[in-house]
C-alpha positions as CSV (number, residue, x, y, z in Angstrom):
1,M,95.5,101.6,92.4
2,K,97.1,103.5,89.7
3,D,100.9,103.8,89.6
4,V,101.7,107.4,90.0
5,V,104.9,109.4,90.4
6,F,104.3,109.3,94.3
7,D,105.0,105.6,94.1
8,K,108.5,105.9,92.7
9,K,111.2,104.9,95.1
10,H,112.9,108.3,95.2
11,Y,109.6,109.9,96.2
12,T,108.6,107.4,98.8
13,S,112.0,107.6,100.3
14,A,111.7,111.4,100.5
15,I,108.3,111.1,102.2
16,N,109.5,108.7,104.7
17,N,112.5,110.9,105.5
18,R,110.5,114.0,105.8
19,C,108.0,112.3,108.1
20,L,110.9,110.9,110.3
21,T,112.3,114.4,110.4
22,I,109.2,115.6,111.9
23,L,109.3,112.9,114.5
24,E,112.6,114.3,115.6
25,H,110.8,117.4,116.8
26,V,107.4,116.0,117.7
27,P,107.3,112.7,119.5
28,K,105.1,110.0,117.6
29,E,102.8,109.7,120.8
30,N,101.7,113.2,120.2
31,F,99.8,112.2,117.0
32,G,97.5,109.7,118.5
33,G,93.9,111.0,118.7
34,K,94.9,114.2,117.0
35,S,93.6,115.9,113.7
36,M,95.7,117.0,110.8
37,L,95.0,119.0,107.7
38,E,97.3,117.7,104.9
39,I,97.4,120.3,102.1
40,G,99.2,119.7,98.8
41,A,98.6,116.1,99.7
42,G,99.3,114.4,96.3
43,V,97.7,111.1,96.7
44,G,98.0,111.4,100.6
45,L,101.0,109.3,101.4
46,P,102.4,111.6,104.0
47,G,99.1,111.8,105.7
48,G,99.1,107.9,105.8
49,F,102.3,107.9,107.8
50,F,100.5,110.0,110.5
51,E,97.2,108.0,110.2
52,N,99.4,105.0,111.1
53,L,100.4,106.9,114.4
54,G,96.6,107.4,115.2
55,C,96.0,110.7,113.7
56,T,92.8,111.6,111.8
57,V,93.7,113.2,108.5
58,T,91.8,115.5,106.2
59,S,93.6,116.1,102.8
60,A,93.4,118.5,100.0
61,D,95.2,118.7,96.6
62,G,94.9,120.9,93.6
63,R,94.9,118.2,91.0
64,A,91.5,116.3,90.5
65,E,93.5,113.0,89.5
66,N,95.5,113.1,92.8
67,V,92.2,113.5,94.8
68,K,90.5,110.6,92.9
69,E,93.6,108.4,93.5
70,G,93.8,109.4,97.2
71,K,90.2,108.5,97.7
72,V,91.0,105.0,96.4
73,R,93.9,104.6,98.7
74,F,92.5,106.3,101.7
75,P,88.8,105.8,101.4
76,N,88.0,106.7,105.1
77,R,89.6,110.2,104.8
78,Q,87.8,113.4,103.8
79,W,89.3,114.8,100.7
80,F,89.0,118.2,98.9
81,E,90.1,119.3,95.5
82,L,91.2,123.0,96.0
83,N,93.1,125.7,94.1
84,F,95.4,127.0,96.7
85,E,96.2,130.1,94.8
86,K,92.5,131.2,94.8
87,S,91.2,129.7,98.0
88,D,91.4,130.9,101.6
89,L,91.0,127.4,102.9
90,S,87.7,128.2,104.3
91,E,86.1,125.3,102.6
92,I,88.2,122.9,104.4
93,V,88.4,124.6,107.7
94,A,84.7,125.5,108.1
95,G,84.7,125.7,111.9
96,Q,87.0,122.6,112.1
97,K,90.1,122.9,114.4
98,Y,93.2,120.9,113.4
99,D,95.9,120.0,115.7
100,Y,98.5,119.9,113.0
101,I,98.9,121.2,109.4
102,L,101.1,119.2,107.2
103,C,102.4,120.9,104.1
104,L,105.0,119.0,102.3
105,G,106.0,119.8,98.6
106,L,103.3,122.4,97.9
107,L,104.8,125.7,98.1
108,Y,107.3,125.6,95.4
109,H,104.5,124.9,92.9
110,L,102.7,128.2,93.8
111,V,103.1,131.6,92.2
112,N,102.5,133.4,95.5
113,P,103.4,130.9,98.3
114,E,103.5,133.7,100.9
115,K,99.7,134.2,100.4
116,V,99.1,130.6,101.1
């Protein structure tokens, strides 16, 4: 595995805190057997948190190097490289229904976050 910014202590701590905050609103038992679309996944660490709760995660990120590293870390997960500014997410959705959509840390990178 490649050491990336997502492995830095401040980042892993922030991911954990964000995921724990979600669990304050949605009981962890609600994720077992469910599906999740993780957009702006980075290398997929937040999705990994929910995989550990029994969720099936599909991940997408705009950077090829993140997707490549994510496939190494989470080889059983479906991955997409996607420009969120230009795509309507139809490539990912393609008739698939997701129980949850996880979007942590993506919107502030976008020129037009409202569109996404």
